[in-house]
N, C-alpha and C positions, 0 to 999 in steps of 0.2 A: 088538689086545687089550692090556690092561695086565697085565704079568707080576708076580707077587709076587717079593720079593727072592730067595727060595730058588730059584725057577725061573729067575730072571734069571742067577744065578750058575752054575746048572747049564748053562743054554743057552750062556753065554759060554765054558764049558769044553768044549762038545761039538762045536765046529766042526772038521771034518776038516782035517788038514794035507796037502792035496794039492799037486801041483807048482805049480799056478797061484797058490795062496795064498802059497807060499814066495817068489814073485817080487815080491810087494807088501808093504810099500813099498820101492821101489828107491832112493829119495832123500827129501829133505825134504818134509814135508806141512804145508800151511797151513790152519788153521781160521779162516775169516773170519767176524767178528761185525760186523754193520752197526750197531753202537751204540758209544758211548764205553765205556772200561773201567769195571769195578766193579759193573755191574748183575747181576741174578740169572743171566741166560743167559751172561754173560761169565765169571763165576766158575765155573759148572759146565762151560762149554766148556774153560776152562783146566785143570780137573781131568781132563777127557777127553784133552786134548792131552798132559798130563804122563804119564798112564797109557799112551797110545799110544806115546810115545817110549820109555818103560820096557819096554813089551811087545815092540816091534818093532825097537828099536835104531836108529831113524832120527830125525833132528831133527823136532820137531813144535811149531810156534809158532802163537800166536793173533794175528791181524791185525785191528785195529779200523778200520772204515770207517763213521763216523757218518752217519746219514741213512736208517735202516732202518724207521721207523715207518709212515708212510703213503705213501711214495714220495718221490723217484724211485728209491730203492733202489740207490745206486751200488755198494754191496758185492755185491748180488745180480747185477748186470750183470757184475761182475768174475768171479764164480763161473760164471755162465752161459757166458762166453766162454773159460773155462779148458779145458785138455785134459781129456777124459773118462777120466782114468787114476787118479783118487783123489789127485792131488797137491794139490788144493784142495777143501776141504769147507766148505759154508756152514752157519752156525748161524743159522737164520731164524725170525722170528715168523710168525704166521698170514698177515699181509698180503702176504708175498712170493709164495707160490703161489696165494693166493686172490684178492688184489686186483691184484697185479703184472701179470698177463696182460691186464688190462682198462683200463690207464691210458696206453696209447699208447707204450709203450717197446718198440721193435722186438726187442731182445734177450730180452725176457721174454714175448713172445707168438708162438706158444702157449707154455704153461708148459714151460720148458726143464729142469726139475729132476725128479730121482728121489729120493724120500725114503729116507733110511737108517733113521730112526725119530724119533719125538717123545719128548721126555724131561722137559718142564717145562710147568706151567701157572702163569702169574703169578697171585698171590692177590688179584685185584682185587675190591673190595667197594664198595657204596654204604653210607656211614656218616653218622651224625648224632650230635649231642650227646645224652648220656644224659638231659638235662633238656629236650629238645625236646618240643613239643606232640604229636609223633607218634613212635611207637616201633616201628611195623611199616610195611611198604609199603602195606598196606590203609589204615592210619590216615593215612599220607602222602597217599594218593590222595584221601581225604575232606577232609583239611586244605587241600589245594591247590585245592579248589573255590572257597574264599573268601579264600585267602591266597597271596601271592607267595612261592614257594619258590625260593631261589637255589642253583644247582648249580655246584660247582667241579670241573674235570676237567683232564687233561693235554693235551688237544687234540682237536678234533672229528674228526681223521683216524684216531684210535685206535679199535679195535674196541670196548673197554669203554664208550667215550663214546657211540658209535652205539647200543649196546645200551641205555644209560641213556635215550636219547630214545625208542627204540622201546618199551621197557618202560613208560614213562610213557603213551604212546599206548595201549598194550594195556590199561592199568589205568585209563584214562579221565581222565587229567589231563595237563597240560603244565607244564614248568618255567617259572617266572615270568621267569627270566633265567639265563644261564650265562656262565662265563668260564674261560679256560685259565690255569693257574698252573704255575710252575716247581716249586713245592713244595706238597704237600697233606699236612699232618700234623696233629698234635695242636694246634699253634698256630693253624692255619687255622680249625678249628672253635671253639676257645676265643676267638678274636678276634671271632667273629660276622660275619666277612666273607661267609660263605656258610652255608647251612642244611644242605646235604648235600654230601659230597665223594665223588668217584669216584677212589679211590686204592688202593694195595695195603695189605694188613693189616700188612705189614712196617713201613710208615711210621707206623702208629698203635699199634704194640705197646706203647710206653711208657704209653699212656693208655687201654688197652682197657677198663679198669674204669669209665672215665668216658664212653665212647661206646657207641652202639648200632649194630651191624651190621644194616642193613635187608635186604640181599641180597648174595649172593656171585656175581660174574660168573665162575664156574668150572663145570667139569663136575660135580664132586662137592662136597658141603659141606666147609667148611674145618674142620680139627681145632681151630683156635683159636676158631672161632665155630660150634659144632655146631648151635646153635638157629636160625641164620640160613638161610633157604631160598636155594637157587640161583635164578638168573633162569629156568632151565629148568623149575623146579618152579612158578614163578609164571606163566610164559608158555611152554609147551612149544615153540612155534614159534621162540622166541628163544634156544634152548639153544646157547650158543657161549661160547668163552673165548679168552683171549689166550695161546696156547701157543707153544712154541719147539721146533724140531727140527733135525736134521742133514740136509743135502741135498747131492747131487752132480749134476753135469751128466748129462743123459740120455745113454745109451750107455756109461756106466761099467760095467765088467764086474761080474757078480754076485759073483764071488769077492772083488773089492775091497770092495764094499758089505758083504759078510758080515764081512770083517776089521775094518772100521770099526765096524760094529754090535757086534761081540763085545766090543771094548774099551769102547765107550760104555755098553753094557748093564751090564757089570761095574762101571764107574765109578759109575753111578747107584745101583747096589745097595750100594755101599761105605759103610762107617760114616761117613766124612768127608762124603760127599754127603748121607746121611740126617741127620747132625747139622746140616749147613747148612740143610736143609729145616726142621728143627725150630726153628732160630734165626730164620728169616725168614718162616715161614708158607707158603713155596712148596710146591706140590704137584709132587713128582718121581716118575717112574715110567718104564718103558720100553714104548713102543707100537711094534710092529714095522712094517716097510714096508707090508705089506698093510693093516693096521689104519690106518696113517697115510694111505694113499691114500683109504681109505673116509672117514676123518675130513675130509680136504680136500674131497671131493665133497659131503659133508653140509654143511660150512661154506660152500661156494659157494652152495648153495641157501638157507641161513639168511641169508647176507649179502644175497642178492637180496631176500629177504623184508624185511630191515631197511631196505634202500634204498627199497623200495616204500613202507614206512611213513613214513620220514623225508623222502622226496623227494630224497635225495642221489644 
């Protein structure tokens, strides 16, 4: 479940100080992010690490291991093979626990991770120019029957891209062509290189008045685009998003997980984290371990459905 801020703060303060809790952390803790520095999950994970160090008095650092999008997940393997004592915590996107066990990496199959909690949904959207001949997904589906519509995305291996292809199928059309870009922002649409971009709302915030958000690839509607439906509203079988959460190796003691969760929950509820969310359009919240496990199981089924549609 997603806790409101007041409950998150209360829960973070309510963890009992038993003997086992007092023993953790006994030394430095590493939060591993399988992405380069500077992205949404990296910034929020650094906030969590800073608060962890302040709360428990042990060094807590963020280690970046790029390669975390669609595999082979080198950072995830590093966490999977770490001691199950809370000394290394993974900050992972959906692909690690949902896709990782199925791509032939021995260390990731079966799923070697226990969720601490999910804390972020990347604000992915399908967007077009405000002057385009279609301004809703329904209008796009009709327009695409007689016109080639070009889609720009960040890579076919990413969940939002797969959703874009599956959504087109479910709405009765196909993209005329598609291409991966390193940057998908206001200039991409203004240049006319593509007709629709699958990007984050953060990257098009400077020109939101000039673009139309056709759909949000998120669980809930975005505050910055409240009129844009989610993919799940348009096609319930495709309700999925690119989220990020904290994970530890299976076998990590519950007391350790609780201590990590307490800090992360309080960090996400903090003013600086909420301000960061407002500035970037990110959806941040705390989803506990039980709800995160349920989310993962649901997403595995949804990804299977998407793979069936796209043939991937």
